[in-house]
Backbone bond lengths (Angstrom), bond angles and torsions (degrees), N, CA, C in turn:
res aa  C-N    CA-C-N  psi(-1)  N-CA   C-N-CA  omega(-1)  CA-C   N-CA-C  phi
1 X - - - 1.402 - - 1.486 104.95 -
2 X 1.371 117.04 130.07 1.434 122.88 176.64 1.537 114.55 -54.02
3 X 1.263 116.30 144.74 1.485 118.84 -178.52 1.536 112.01 -61.35
4 X 1.313 117.91 -34.17 1.477 118.49 -179.04 1.553 112.70 -66.88
5 X 1.346 116.58 -17.68 1.405 123.37 174.48 1.480 115.65 -88.82
6 X 1.347 116.26 -9.01 1.445 120.13 173.98 1.528 114.10 -67.50
7 X 1.369 115.57 131.14 1.441 116.80 -169.26 1.604 112.56 -60.90
8 X 1.326 118.57 -31.32 1.422 115.63 173.48 1.481 116.61 -70.09
9 X 1.261 117.14 -38.97 1.501 121.91 173.82 1.502 110.04 -64.24
10 X 1.386 117.19 -42.81 1.457 120.83 178.09 1.568 108.62 -56.31
11 X 1.336 114.74 -50.84 1.444 118.33 -178.59 1.568 112.72 -58.30
12 X 1.326 117.80 -40.60 1.494 122.99 176.05 1.415 109.28 -61.17
13 X 1.330 119.45 -45.79 1.488 121.54 -174.42 1.593 108.21 -71.58
14 X 1.304 118.49 -38.48 1.415 121.57 175.36 1.559 111.22 -58.77
15 X 1.402 115.24 -42.93 1.434 119.82 -178.56 1.543 109.97 -67.86
16 X 1.276 117.48 -37.46 1.512 119.85 178.26 1.507 110.21 -67.87
17 X 1.322 116.59 -44.73 1.486 119.70 178.70 1.534 110.77 -63.14
18 X 1.346 117.88 -43.45 1.448 117.76 178.18 1.529 112.11 -61.39
19 X 1.323 116.36 -40.91 1.437 122.99 -176.83 1.534 106.73 -63.02
20 X 1.291 116.97 -43.58 1.464 125.45 -179.71 1.573 109.55 -59.36
21 X 1.330 113.98 -47.65 1.500 119.81 -179.26 1.542 108.68 -66.25
22 X 1.287 118.96 -42.62 1.422 122.92 179.45 1.601 113.97 -57.81
23 X 1.420 111.93 -41.79 1.389 117.43 179.59 1.529 110.36 -67.42
24 X 1.302 118.46 -42.22 1.461 122.64 177.55 1.495 111.07 -61.43
25 X 1.305 119.70 -39.07 1.514 124.06 177.83 1.540 107.34 -64.22
26 X 1.317 116.54 -42.50 1.483 119.53 -179.13 1.514 108.00 -63.41
27 X 1.289 117.47 -38.96 1.480 125.41 -176.74 1.591 107.25 -53.87
28 X 1.307 116.77 -40.58 1.474 117.54 -175.52 1.498 108.37 -65.10
29 X 1.361 122.60 -36.25 1.375 124.61 176.02 1.517 116.85 -64.82
30 X 1.404 111.97 -30.32 1.429 118.67 -178.15 1.521 115.02 -82.77
31 X 1.378 115.42 -19.45 1.481 120.55 -179.33 1.554 108.71 -66.44
32 X 1.313 117.03 146.95 1.437 120.00 170.09 1.478 107.19 -82.83
33 X 1.365 115.44 170.25 1.468 119.39 -176.29 1.576 113.79 -59.98
34 X 1.343 112.85 -36.73 1.416 119.02 -177.15 1.574 109.88 -64.47
35 X 1.329 116.55 -44.03 1.491 120.91 178.57 1.545 106.16 -65.48
36 X 1.334 122.49 -36.58 1.474 119.17 177.64 1.497 112.79 -63.67
37 X 1.323 112.86 -34.72 1.467 116.55 -178.44 1.555 108.34 -73.01
38 X 1.340 117.08 -34.92 1.487 119.68 174.20 1.433 116.66 -61.13
39 X 1.350 115.35 -32.45 1.532 117.67 179.17 1.554 108.22 -91.57
40 X 1.332 116.67 2.15 1.466 119.72 176.21 1.537 113.38 51.77
41 X 1.309 118.98 56.12 1.414 117.47 -175.13 1.519 109.24 -149.52
42 X 1.354 118.25 161.74 1.429 121.62 169.29 1.519 104.88 -116.29
43 X 1.271 116.83 -175.97 1.474 120.60 -175.69 1.550 113.32 -63.42
44 X 1.391 114.21 -42.57 1.419 118.08 -179.88 1.485 112.26 -63.22
45 X 1.309 118.79 -44.05 1.460 120.68 177.59 1.526 112.00 -66.66
46 X 1.339 116.55 -37.25 1.432 120.20 176.08 1.515 113.50 -59.23
47 X 1.308 116.40 -40.54 1.448 117.94 176.82 1.504 114.10 -68.92
48 X 1.308 118.33 -32.95 1.377 123.41 176.01 1.563 109.38 -64.94
49 X 1.326 114.27 -45.14 1.458 118.68 175.54 1.560 112.97 -64.97
50 X 1.320 117.91 -37.71 1.455 124.71 173.23 1.576 109.17 -53.23
51 X 1.257 114.74 -54.76 1.458 124.26 -178.64 1.527 112.50 -56.60
52 X 1.378 116.41 -41.15 1.437 122.07 175.45 1.558 113.41 -64.36
53 X 1.348 107.69 -42.53 1.568 115.68 178.45 1.435 109.00 -63.56
54 X 1.326 119.98 -42.84 1.398 122.15 -178.51 1.508 114.50 -62.80
55 X 1.397 112.40 -37.58 1.540 119.65 -179.51 1.532 107.31 -67.52
56 X 1.311 116.56 -40.09 1.481 119.89 -176.98 1.545 107.76 -71.00
57 X 1.347 117.55 -40.22 1.436 120.80 176.67 1.530 111.06 -56.03
58 X 1.371 116.09 -49.11 1.414 119.32 179.69 1.513 115.40 -57.94
59 X 1.375 116.44 -45.33 1.378 120.82 177.34 1.627 112.58 -58.21
60 X 1.371 110.34 -41.87 1.531 115.47 176.55 1.597 111.25 -64.95
61 X 1.251 112.28 -39.55 1.554 115.64 178.89 1.527 108.39 -63.91
62 X 1.251 116.72 -44.56 1.511 120.39 179.28 1.599 109.46 -57.82
63 X 1.338 111.05 -47.21 1.457 118.91 -179.93 1.508 113.20 -59.54
64 X 1.332 113.26 -40.70 1.495 120.78 -176.83 1.552 106.90 -70.70
65 X 1.275 119.74 -45.60 1.436 120.99 176.93 1.488 110.94 -56.19
66 X 1.333 117.62 -46.88 1.416 122.91 179.96 1.518 113.56 -60.19
67 X 1.298 115.79 -41.48 1.458 125.13 179.59 1.498 109.26 -60.93
68 X 1.332 116.12 -49.92 1.518 120.17 -178.23 1.522 108.52 -67.47
69 X 1.314 119.98 -36.20 1.463 121.12 179.22 1.493 107.54 -62.21
70 X 1.348 120.69 -45.16 1.478 121.68 179.75 1.482 110.06 -64.16
71 X 1.340 119.69 -44.60 1.466 120.29 -179.54 1.517 106.16 -62.61
72 X 1.247 123.08 -40.32 1.456 121.54 -179.04 1.535 111.13 -63.73
73 X 1.347 115.50 -45.57 1.452 117.89 -179.47 1.509 113.22 -68.05
74 X 1.335 116.85 -20.75 1.512 121.07 172.75 1.484 111.58 -77.25
75 X 1.320 119.45 -10.12 1.454 123.70 -179.29 1.557 109.01 82.08
76 X 1.218 122.52 31.23 1.474 126.34 -176.19 1.574 111.62 -82.01
77 X 1.303 117.20 -6.99 1.453 117.36 179.28 1.532 113.34 -113.47
78 X 1.285 114.19 30.47 1.509 120.37 176.07 1.488 111.15 -77.56
């Protein structure tokens, strides 16, 4: 079973992704109005973008875990 499918690893990756999304959501509140205009978004659009970014991050984390597992099994860390 790939490591990224291990329940403990899944929980860690979920936690990291959730934390990332939470920080991005907080960032919206910290931006001044000019900055919000520069990114051309409102809070609802921002949250949609945050969710998309979180999904992409999770996919990349899964890919990275898989890549390092393969490298490890090839003996590349001797």
